[in-house]
C-alpha positions in Angstrom: 85.2 4.8 63.8 86.2 8.4 63.1 84.5 11.2 62.3 85.4 11.2 58.7 84.3 7.4 58.0 80.6 8.7 60.2 80.6 12.0 57.8 81.1 9.6 55.0 78.3 7.1 55.9 76.1 9.9 56.5 77.0 11.5 52.9 76.2 7.7 51.7 73.0 7.3 53.6 71.7 10.9 52.5 72.8 9.9 48.4 70.6 6.9 49.0 67.9 8.5 50.1 68.1 11.2 47.5 68.6 8.2 45.0 65.5 6.5 46.3 63.4 9.5 46.2 64.4 10.2 42.6 63.4 6.5 41.9 60.3 7.2 43.3 59.6 10.5 41.6 60.7 8.6 38.3 58.1 5.6 39.4 55.6 8.2 39.6 56.1 10.2 36.7 56.3 6.7 34.8 52.9 5.6 36.5 51.7 8.8 35.4 52.4 8.9 31.8 51.7 5.4 32.0 47.8 6.0 33.5 47.6 8.9 30.6 48.6 6.5 27.6 46.0 4.0 29.0 43.5 6.9 29.1 44.1 8.1 25.5 44.4 4.3 24.0 40.4 4.2 26.1 39.4 7.4 24.3 40.4 6.3 21.1 38.8 3.0 21.6 36.0 4.5 22.8 35.6 6.7 19.9 36.4 3.9 17.8 33.4 2.0 19.0 31.4 5.2 18.4 32.2 5.6 15.1 31.8 2.2 14.4 28.2 2.8 15.9 27.5 6.0 14.1 28.5 4.2 10.6 26.3 1.1 11.3 23.6 3.3 12.5 24.0 5.5 9.1 23.9 2.4 7.1 21.0 0.7 8.7 19.2 4.0 8.1 20.4 3.8 4.3 19.1 0.5 4.0 15.6 1.3 5.4 15.2 4.5 3.3 15.9 2.3 0.2 13.9 0.0 1.3 11.0 1.9 1.6 11.8 3.9 -1.5 11.5 0.4 -3.3 8.2 -0.1 -1.8 7.0 2.9 -2.4 7.5 2.3 -5.9 6.1 -1.5 -6.3 3.2 0.2 -4.6 2.7 2.9 -7.2 3.6 0.6 -10.1 0.8 -1.7 -8.5 -1.9 1.2 -8.3 -1.2 2.3 -11.8 -1.6 -1.2 -13.4 -5.1 -0.9 -11.5 -6.0 2.3 -12.7 -5.0 1.4 -16.5 -6.7 -2.0 -16.0 -10.0 0.3 -15.0 -9.4 2.9 -17.7 -9.3 -0.2 -20.3 -12.5 -1.9 -18.7 -14.4 1.6 -19.1 -13.2 2.1 -22.6 -14.2 -1.2 -23.6 -18.0 -0.5 -21.9 -18.1 2.3 -23.4 -17.5 0.8 -26.8 -20.2 -1.9 -26.0 -22.6 0.6 -24.8 -21.9 3.0 -28.2 -22.2 -0.4 -30.5 -25.4 -1.4 -28.4 -26.9 1.9 -29.0 -26.1 1.7 -32.6 -28.0 -1.9 -33.1 -31.2 -0.5 -31.2 -31.1 2.6 -33.5 -30.6 0.5 -36.6 -33.3 -1.9 -35.4 -35.6 0.3 -34.5 -35.1 1.9 -38.2 -35.7 -1.9 -39.8 -39.0 -2.2 -37.5 -39.7 1.3 -39.0 -39.2 0.4 -42.4 -41.2 -2.7 -42.1 -44.2 -1.0 -40.3 -44.3 1.7 -43.4 -43.8 -0.8 -45.9 -46.8 -2.9 -44.3 -49.1 0.2 -44.7 -48.0 1.0 -48.1 -48.5 -2.5 -49.2 -51.4 -4.0 -47.0 -53.9 -0.9 -46.6 -56.0 1.4 -48.4 -57.3 4.8 -47.5 -60.7 3.1 -46.8 -59.4 0.9 -44.1 -59.5 3.3 -41.4 -60.2 1.0 -38.6 -57.1 -1.5 -39.7 -54.6 1.6 -39.8 -56.1 2.8 -36.5 -54.7 -0.7 -35.1 -51.3 -0.8 -37.2 -50.8 2.5 -35.8 -51.4 1.5 -32.2 -48.9 -1.4 -32.9 -46.7 0.9 -34.3 -46.4 3.3 -31.0 -46.5 0.2 -28.6 -43.3 -1.2 -30.6 -41.8 2.3 -30.3 -42.7 2.6 -26.9 -41.1 -0.8 -26.1 -37.9 -0.1 -28.1 -37.5 3.4 -26.4 -38.3 1.9 -23.0 -35.8 -0.8 -23.7 -32.9 2.4 -24.7 -34.0 4.1 -21.6 -33.2 1.2 -19.3 -29.7 0.5 -21.4 -28.9 4.3 -20.9 -29.6 4.0 -17.1 -27.7 0.9 -16.7 -24.5 2.2 -18.6 -24.8 5.7 -16.9 -24.8 3.6 -13.4 -22.0 1.6 -14.5 -20.1 4.7 -15.8 -21.0 6.4 -12.5 -19.4 3.4 -10.9 -16.4 3.6 -13.0 -15.7 7.2 -12.0 -16.4 6.2 -8.2 -13.6 3.7 -8.5 -11.3 5.7 -10.1 -11.7 8.4 -7.8 -11.4 6.1 -4.8 -7.8 4.9 -6.1 -6.2 8.4 -6.7 -7.5 9.4 -3.1 -5.8 5.9 -2.0 -2.8 6.7 -4.1 -2.3 10.4 -2.3 -3.0 8.8 0.9 -0.3 6.2 0.1 2.2 8.8 -0.8 1.1 11.1 1.9 2.1 8.6 4.6 5.4 7.6 2.3 6.5 11.3 2.6 6.0 11.5 6.3 8.0 8.3 6.8 
């Protein structure tokens, strides 16, 4: 083995080592690029999942809001129907009250007229004691009628006050429901 041959082998070994070194560098570079690509894919997957979650949260919040709005509309509709019912009931009661007053007044007028007719036809000026008795009967009758009227007025006023109180309660309840719905 001559010098040339050794020199040639050494150069071949050097070339082999250099080639190995180049291959190792290429492998390292390739692995580094693969890691970078994997990291990018993971990030994209993570961002995609986060975007899906955010969209899912938005859709759920939108659905909750829609349901709350619908529930609130239904509650308002129900409360509105209650208010209309109580208003109608109150009008009916007022109408009955007015009719009852009118009937009582007509009765009183007829009674007065009847008493007046009895006084004119059945009595004379000389029958003073009888006239006094009739006047007393007349006063008692008037007193009874006015007492009945007064009781009726009181009952009607009490009922009217109850209606007003109920209406006030319903208004306050509606306001509370509206406020709580706005807070949600």
